[in-house]
DRENTORKOL-3810 file (N, C-alpha, C; in nm, 4 decimals):
REM DRENTORKOL-3810
@n.u->11.2067; n.v->7.7859; n.w->5.0030; ca.u->11.1407; ca.v->7.7907; ca.w->5.1313; c.u->11.1109; c.v->7.9366; c.w->5.1674
@n.u->10.9881; n.v->7.9598; n.w->5.2079; ca.u->10.9454; ca.v->8.0933; ca.w->5.2506; c.u->10.9247; c.v->8.0936; c.w->5.4022
@n.u->10.9556; n.v->8.2039; n.w->5.4643; ca.u->10.9256; ca.v->8.2238; ca.w->5.6066; c.u->10.8183; c.v->8.3308; c.w->5.6148
@n.u->10.7057; n.v->8.2973; n.w->5.6787; ca.u->10.6012; ca.v->8.3975; ca.w->5.6986; c.u->10.5677; c.v->8.4054; c.w->5.8472
@n.u->10.5445; n.v->8.5259; n.w->5.8927; ca.u->10.5190; ca.v->8.5513; ca.w->6.0344; c.u->10.3953; c.v->8.6397; c.w->6.0436
@n.u->10.2962; n.v->8.5945; n.w->6.1183; ca.u->10.1761; ca.v->8.6763; ca.w->6.1351; c.u->10.2096; c.v->8.7961; c.w->6.2234
@n.u->10.1291; n.v->8.8997; n.w->6.2128; ca.u->10.1521; ca.v->9.0197; ca.w->6.2937; c.u->10.1451; c.v->8.9895; c.w->6.4437
@n.u->10.0467; n.v->8.9086; n.w->6.4927; ca.u->10.0464; ca.v->8.8752; ca.w->6.6355; c.u->10.1715; c.v->8.7972; c.w->6.6781
@n.u->10.2213; n.v->8.7079; n.w->6.5916; ca.u->10.3436; ca.v->8.6329; ca.w->6.6228; c.u->10.4637; c.v->8.7270; c.w->6.6266
@n.u->10.4682; n.v->8.8215; n.w->6.5342; ca.u->10.5767; ca.v->8.9200; ca.w->6.5321; c.u->10.5783; c.v->9.0001; c.w->6.6628
@n.u->10.4623; n.v->9.0445; n.w->6.7058; ca.u->10.4517; ca.v->9.1210; ca.w->6.8305; c.u->10.5003; c.v->9.0378; c.w->6.9493
@n.u->10.4583; n.v->8.9120; n.w->6.9561; ca.u->10.4990; ca.v->8.8232; ca.w->7.0650; c.u->10.6511; c.v->8.8026; c.w->7.0637
@n.u->10.7054; n.v->8.7728; n.w->6.9457; ca.u->10.8494; ca.v->8.7478; ca.w->6.9337; c.u->10.9320; c.v->8.8696; c.w->6.9754
@n.u->10.8935; n.v->8.9873; n.w->6.9283; ca.u->10.9731; ca.v->9.1061; ca.w->6.9594; c.u->10.9679; c.v->9.1397; c.w->7.1083
@n.u->10.8522; n.v->9.1164; n.w->7.1707; ca.u->10.8412; ca.v->9.1431; ca.w->7.3136; c.u->10.9144; c.v->9.0376; c.w->7.3969
@n.u->10.8921; n.v->8.9106; n.w->7.3666; ca.u->10.9524; ca.v->8.8019; ca.w->7.4445; c.u->11.1044; c.v->8.7950; c.w->7.4277
@n.u->11.1519; n.v->8.8251; n.w->7.3083; ca.u->11.2948; ca.v->8.8122; ca.w->7.2807; c.u->11.3672; c.v->8.9464; c.w->7.2886
@n.u->11.2936; n.v->9.0520; n.w->7.3192; ca.u->11.3506; ca.v->9.1846; ca.w->7.3379; c.u->11.4372; c.v->9.2270; c.w->7.2190
@n.u->11.3779; n.v->9.2217; n.w->7.0998; ca.u->11.4487; ca.v->9.2639; ca.w->6.9787; c.u->11.3869; c.v->9.3925; c.w->6.9250
@n.u->11.4685; n.v->9.4689; n.w->6.8580; ca.u->11.4247; ca.v->9.5943; ca.w->6.7977; c.u->11.4834; c.v->9.6057; c.w->6.6576
@n.u->11.4526; n.v->9.7138; n.w->6.5904; ca.u->11.5003; ca.v->9.7399; ca.w->6.4554; c.u->11.6511; c.v->9.7141; c.w->6.4447
@n.u->11.6907; n.v->9.6332; n.w->6.3448; ca.u->11.8310; ca.v->9.6011; ca.w->6.3216; c.u->11.8735; c.v->9.4688; c.w->6.3830
@n.u->11.7898; n.v->9.4111; n.w->6.4694; ca.u->11.8214; ca.v->9.2819; ca.w->6.5327; c.u->11.7795; c.v->9.1668; c.w->6.4423
@n.u->11.8106; n.v->9.0445; n.w->6.4850; ca.u->11.7738; ca.v->8.9269; ca.w->6.4072; c.u->11.7311; c.v->8.8129; c.w->6.4995
@n.u->11.6524; n.v->8.7216; n.w->6.4417; ca.u->11.6110; ca.v->8.5995; ca.w->6.5095; c.u->11.6362; c.v->8.4833; c.w->6.4145
@n.u->11.7091; n.v->8.3840; n.w->6.4643; ca.u->11.7390; ca.v->8.2643; ca.w->6.3846; c.u->11.6513; c.v->8.1497; c.w->6.4320
@n.u->11.5910; n.v->8.0787; n.w->6.3370; ca.u->11.5203; ca.v->7.9545; ca.w->6.3641; c.u->11.6198; c.v->7.8417; c.w->6.3377
@n.u->11.6426; n.v->7.7567; n.w->6.4373; ca.u->11.7393; ca.v->7.6486; ca.w->6.4191; c.u->11.6804; c.v->7.5159; c.w->6.4646
@n.u->11.7368; n.v->7.4079; n.w->6.4144; ca.u->11.6919; ca.v->7.2736; ca.w->6.4487; c.u->11.7606; c.v->7.2294; c.w->6.5772
@n.u->11.6806; n.v->7.1729; n.w->6.6664; ca.u->11.7371; ca.v->7.1210; ca.w->6.7904; c.u->11.6875; c.v->6.9791; c.w->6.8103
@n.u->11.7661; n.v->6.9017; n.w->6.8809; ca.u->11.7314; ca.v->6.7629; ca.w->6.9081; c.u->11.6246; c.v->6.7571; c.w->7.0162
@n.u->11.5241; n.v->6.6743; n.w->6.9943; ca.u->11.4184; ca.v->6.6561; ca.w->7.0927; c.u->11.2941; c.v->6.7350; c.w->7.0587
@n.u->11.1854; n.v->6.6965; n.w->7.1208; ca.u->11.0585; ca.v->6.7647; ca.w->7.0982; c.u->10.9851; c.v->6.7064; c.w->6.9798
@n.u->10.8779; n.v->6.7716; n.w->6.9442; ca.u->10.7971; ca.v->6.7288; ca.w->6.8313; c.u->10.7950; c.v->6.8402; c.w->6.7283
@n.u->10.8128; n.v->6.8024; n.w->6.6048; ca.u->10.8138; ca.v->6.9025; ca.w->6.4994; c.u->10.7940; c.v->6.8381; c.w->6.3641
@n.u->10.8448; n.v->6.9039; n.w->6.2613; ca.u->10.8275; ca.v->6.8580; ca.w->6.1238; c.u->10.9054; c.v->6.7300; c.w->6.0953
@n.u->11.0101; n.v->6.7030; n.w->6.1723; ca.u->11.0898; ca.v->6.5811; ca.w->6.1582; c.u->11.0906; c.v->6.5096; c.w->6.2931
@n.u->11.0668; n.v->6.3826; n.w->6.2918; ca.u->11.0575; ca.v->6.3043; ca.w->6.4153; c.u->11.1833; c.v->6.3201; c.w->6.5012
@n.u->11.1637; n.v->6.3533; n.w->6.6295; ca.u->11.2747; ca.v->6.3658; ca.w->6.7230; c.u->11.3443; c.v->6.5009; c.w->6.7226
@n.u->11.2959; n.v->6.5938; n.w->6.6429; ca.u->11.3574; ca.v->6.7259; ca.w->6.6335; c.u->11.2492; c.v->6.8340; c.w->6.6419
@n.u->11.2887; n.v->6.9534; n.w->6.6789; ca.u->11.1975; ca.v->7.0672; ca.w->6.6830; c.u->11.2760; c.v->7.1942; c.w->6.6538
@n.u->11.2061; n.v->7.3053; n.w->6.6471; ca.u->11.2716; ca.v->7.4324; ca.w->6.6187; c.u->11.3018; c.v->7.5079; c.w->6.7475
@n.u->11.4155; n.v->7.5744; n.w->6.7464; ca.u->11.4531; ca.v->7.6644; ca.w->6.8532; c.u->11.4722; c.v->7.8033; c.w->6.7952
@n.u->11.4899; n.v->7.9001; n.w->6.8830; ca.u->11.5105; ca.v->8.0390; ca.w->6.8425; c.u->11.6355; c.v->8.0929; c.w->6.9088
@n.u->11.7094; n.v->8.1737; n.w->6.8381; ca.u->11.8212; ca.v->8.2457; ca.w->6.8997; c.u->11.8163; c.v->8.3900; c.w->6.8529
@n.u->11.8623; n.v->8.4752; n.w->6.9384; ca.u->11.8531; ca.v->8.6192; ca.w->6.9166; c.u->11.9883; c.v->8.6761; c.w->6.8734
@n.u->11.9832; n.v->8.7624; n.w->6.7749; ca.u->12.0983; ca.v->8.8392; ca.w->6.7272; c.u->12.2148; c.v->8.7570; c.w->6.6747
@n.u->12.1849; n.v->8.6396; n.w->6.6194; ca.u->12.2866; ca.v->8.5685; ca.w->6.5418; c.u->12.3007; c.v->8.6416; c.w->6.4083
@n.u->12.4184; n.v->8.6382; n.w->6.3524; ca.u->12.4423; ca.v->8.6992; ca.w->6.2212; c.u->12.4306; c.v->8.5886; c.w->6.1165
@n.u->12.3482; n.v->8.6090; n.w->6.0131; ca.u->12.3370; ca.v->8.5057; ca.w->5.9090; c.u->12.4735; c.v->8.4753; c.w->5.8474
@n.u->12.5099; n.v->8.3467; n.w->5.8460; ca.u->12.6370; ca.v->8.3024; ca.w->5.7898; c.u->12.6137; c.v->8.2501; c.w->5.6479
@n.u->12.5294; n.v->8.1484; n.w->5.6362; ca.u->12.4890; ca.v->8.0948; ca.w->5.5069; c.u->12.3370; c.v->8.0784; c.w->5.5101
@n.u->12.2640; n.v->8.1882; n.w->5.4926; ca.u->12.1184; ca.v->8.1783; ca.w->5.5045; c.u->12.0558; c.v->8.0934; c.w->5.3949
@n.u->11.9700; n.v->8.0041; n.w->5.4368; ca.u->11.8906; ca.v->7.9224; ca.w->5.3449; c.u->11.7660; c.v->8.0006; c.w->5.3042
@n.u->11.7083; n.v->8.0695; n.w->5.4011; ca.u->11.5922; ca.v->8.1529; ca.w->5.3770; c.u->11.5918; c.v->8.2649; c.w->5.4804
@n.u->11.5467; n.v->8.3821; n.w->5.4391; ca.u->11.5339; ca.v->8.4904; ca.w->5.5357; c.u->11.4259; c.v->8.5861; c.w->5.4899
@n.u->11.3714; n.v->8.6562; n.w->5.5874; ca.u->11.2705; ca.v->8.7578; ca.w->5.5609; c.u->11.2909; c.v->8.8693; c.w->5.6617
@n.u->11.2445; n.v->8.9861; n.w->5.6272; ca.u->11.2573; ca.v->9.1005; ca.w->5.7179; c.u->11.1193; c.v->9.1584; c.w->5.7441
@n.u->11.0944; n.v->9.1906; n.w->5.8700; ca.u->10.9696; ca.v->9.2543; ca.w->5.9105; c.u->11.0032; c.v->9.3688; c.w->6.0028
@n.u->10.9610; n.v->9.4887; n.w->5.9674; ca.u->10.9822; ca.v->9.6065; ca.w->6.0513; c.u->11.1270; c.v->9.6186; c.w->6.1008
@n.u->11.2215; n.v->9.5911; n.w->6.0126; ca.u->11.3623; ca.v->9.6081; ca.w->6.0459; c.u->11.4263; c.v->9.4923; c.w->6.1207
@n.u->11.3516; n.v->9.3847; n.w->6.1436; ca.u->11.4058; ca.v->9.2668; ca.w->6.2120; c.u->11.4183; c.v->9.1539; c.w->6.1104
@n.u->11.5347; n.v->9.0902; n.w->6.1048; ca.u->11.5608; ca.v->8.9810; ca.w->6.0121; c.u->11.5329; c.v->8.8477; c.w->6.0796
@n.u->11.4564; n.v->8.7624; n.w->6.0125; ca.u->11.4272; ca.v->8.6269; ca.w->6.0572; c.u->11.4895; c.v->8.5341; c.w->5.9545
@n.u->11.5636; n.v->8.4314; n.w->6.0006; ca.u->11.6321; ca.v->8.3477; ca.w->5.9031; c.u->11.6549; c.v->8.2048; c.w->5.9515
@n.u->11.6859; n.v->8.1185; n.w->5.8527; ca.u->11.7233; ca.v->7.9790; ca.w->5.8737; c.u->11.8541; c.v->7.9587; c.w->5.7989
@n.u->11.9506; n.v->7.8947; n.w->5.8635; ca.u->12.0798; ca.v->7.8667; ca.w->5.7985; c.u->12.0698; c.v->7.7426; c.w->5.7080
@n.u->12.1580; n.v->7.7345; n.w->5.6101; ca.u->12.1622; ca.v->7.6203; ca.w->5.5178; c.u->12.1781; c.v->7.4874; c.w->5.5908
@n.u->12.2547; n.v->7.4859; n.w->5.6995; ca.u->12.2781; ca.v->7.3604; ca.w->5.7716; c.u->12.1499; c.v->7.3044; c.w->5.8327
@n.u->12.0445; n.v->7.3858; n.w->5.8432; ca.u->11.9169; ca.v->7.3406; ca.w->5.8975; c.u->11.8099; c.v->7.3204; c.w->5.7899
@n.u->11.8468; n.v->7.3341; n.w->5.6636; ca.u->11.7504; ca.v->7.3241; ca.w->5.5536; c.u->11.6851; c.v->7.1858; c.w->5.5464
@n.u->11.7568; n.v->7.0801; n.w->5.5821; ca.u->11.7034; ca.v->6.9440; ca.w->5.5745; c.u->11.5736; c.v->6.9287; c.w->5.6541
@n.u->11.5625; n.v->7.0010; n.w->5.7634; ca.u->11.4464; ca.v->6.9895; ca.w->5.8517; c.u->11.3169; c.v->7.0289; c.w->5.7795
@n.u->11.3258; n.v->7.1259; n.w->5.6902; ca.u->11.2076; ca.v->7.1786; ca.w->5.6230; c.u->11.1701; c.v->7.1008; c.w->5.4980
@n.u->11.2636; n.v->7.0230; n.w->5.4438; ca.u->11.2364; ca.v->6.9384; ca.w->5.3278; c.u->11.1651; c.v->7.0172; c.w->5.2173
@n.u->11.2160; n.v->7.1381; n.w->5.1892; ca.u->11.1670; ca.v->7.2281; ca.w->5.0854; c.u->11.0258; c.v->7.2809; c.w->5.1113
@n.u->10.9795; n.v->7.2720; n.w->5.2352; ca.u->10.8482; ca.v->7.3268; ca.w->5.2715; c.u->10.8667; c.v->7.4634; c.w->5.3368
@n.u->10.7591; n.v->7.5370; n.w->5.3473; ca.u->10.7618; ca.v->7.6719; ca.w->5.4034; c.u->10.7420; c.v->7.6685; c.w->5.5549
@n.u->10.7893; n.v->7.7730; n.w->5.6211; ca.u->10.7712; ca.v->7.7902; ca.w->5.7646; c.u->10.6726; c.v->7.9044; c.w->5.7886
@n.u->10.5673; n.v->7.8746; n.w->5.8623; ca.u->10.4725; ca.v->7.9768; ca.w->5.9054; c.u->10.4830; c.v->7.9876; c.w->6.0572
@n.u->10.4954; n.v->8.1090; n.w->6.1060; ca.u->10.5012; ca.v->8.1330; ca.w->6.2502; c.u->10.3735; c.v->8.2072; c.w->6.2871
@n.u->10.2953; n.v->8.1442; n.w->6.3744; ca.u->10.1673; ca.v->8.2011; ca.w->6.4162; c.u->10.1636; c.v->8.2124; c.w->6.5676
@n.u->10.0735; n.v->8.2938; n.w->6.6159; ca.u->10.0542; ca.v->8.3118; ca.w->6.7598; c.u->9.9240; c.v->8.2460; c.w->6.8030
@n.u->9.9288; n.v->8.1678; n.w->6.9107; ca.u->9.8097; ca.v->8.1060; ca.w->6.9679; c.u->9.7662; c.v->8.1868; c.w->7.0894
@n.u->9.6534; n.v->8.2532; n.w->7.0778; ca.u->9.6009; ca.v->8.3290; ca.w->7.1915; c.u->9.5642; c.v->8.2343; c.w->7.3065
@n.u->9.5142; n.v->8.1176; n.w->7.2715; ca.u->9.4725; ca.v->8.0196; ca.w->7.3725; c.u->9.5908; c.v->7.9751; c.w->7.4587
@n.u->9.7059; n.v->7.9518; n.w->7.3957; ca.u->9.8256; ca.v->7.9053; ca.w->7.4678; c.u->9.9196; c.v->8.0194; c.w->7.5064
@n.u->9.8971; n.v->8.1382; n.w->7.4506; ca.u->9.9853; ca.v->8.2540; ca.w->7.4687; c.u->10.1296; c.v->8.2191; c.w->7.4327
@n.u->10.1449; n.v->8.1597; n.w->7.3154; ca.u->10.2784; ca.v->8.1256; ca.w->7.2642; c.u->10.2729; c.v->8.1160; c.w->7.1131
@n.u->10.3905; n.v->8.1107; n.w->7.0523; ca.u->10.3957; ca.v->8.0978; ca.w->6.9070; c.u->10.3915; c.v->7.9503; c.w->6.8683
@n.u->10.3489; n.v->7.9275; n.w->6.7445; ca.u->10.3436; ca.v->7.7931; ca.w->6.6881; c.u->10.4167; c.v->7.7940; c.w->6.5549
@n.u->10.4873; n.v->7.6858; n.w->6.5276; ca.u->10.5581; ca.v->7.6711; ca.w->6.4005; c.u->10.4817; c.v->7.5725; c.w->6.3152
@n.u->10.4497; n.v->7.6126; n.w->6.1936; ca.u->10.3817; ca.v->7.5252; ca.w->6.1002; c.u->10.4708; c.v->7.5105; c.w->5.9778
@n.u->10.5078; n.v->7.3876; n.w->5.9469; ca.u->10.5927; ca.v->7.3596; ca.w->5.8313; c.u->10.5072; c.v->7.2849; c.w->5.7307
@n.u->10.4820; n.v->7.3508; n.w->5.6152; ca.u->10.4020; ca.v->7.2866; ca.w->5.5102; c.u->10.4378; c.v->7.3387; c.w->5.3730
END
């Protein structure tokens, strides 16, 4: 599984979540909402320390990761994080 983040999404995430070089953002599965698996969606948490990372990537000194316990949600597909100018929010695409 690969995690890719567009530059506009990176800018939005760092501003909204107030993260800087050396910080981290975890993508985790939460109950409810609409997402890649029925009845579940992705959430974000700031400055968690990777325990058992399933996938991680670093951009400009910030680590983005998913833990092994959430790997089932992706079903071996990649995560793309994009920014929607129309909605002024990020979007998660799992494919």
